[in-house]
N, C-alpha and C positions, 0 to 999 in steps of 0.2 A: 227831812228827817221823818221816819215812819213813826206812827203812833203805837205805843205799847197798849196791849189790851186793857189794862187797868189804869191807864194814864188819863187824867182829866183833860177835857178839851178847853175848859175855861178856868182860869186861875184868878184868885183874888189878888189885889195889889200886894198884900203881904206874902202870899205864896210865890208870886212872880219875882218879887224882890229877893226873897230867900233863895230862889233857884239861881239867880244871876249875881247875887252878892252885893246888891246896892241897897241903900236906905229908901224908905218911902219918900223922904224929903227930896232925894235925888231924882226919883222917877217923876215927881211933880215938877221939879225944875226942868227936866227934859221936856215934859209936856208943855210947860209954859213957853219953852223955846221952840215949839213945834217939832220936837225930836222925840226919840224913844219909840217903843212899840205902840201900835194902835190900841186904843181902848174901846171897850164896849160898855155903854151905859144902859143899864136896865133898871128902870124905876129909880130907886135911890142908891143902887149898888153899881160899882164899877168893876169890870172884869178885863182880863187880858187873855186872849186866846193863846194857846200853846203854839199854834202855827204862826201867829203874829210875832210872838217872842222869838221863835226860831229864825224867822225871816229877818228880823231886826238885828239879831246877833250875826247872821250871815252877812248882812250889809256892812256891819262894822268890820268884820273880818276881811271882806273884799276891799273896803276902803283902805284898811291898813296895809294889805298886800300891794295895792296899786301905788302906794307911797314909796314902797321899797324899790320898785322898778325904776 
């Protein structure tokens, strides 16, 4: 997925959750199960890169498609 000129590269947990429609609790559950998009920890803040979020969604789509075959 190409980046739009004004699109942020790093998203807060809140922003990432809003984009994909899940709760903060769910993203933490995914991380506790070693799933979900990769996170970037910087000092006391946690971010998710737009690229990581896109790749994770793509993996989910591919997994779903492979089950159909």
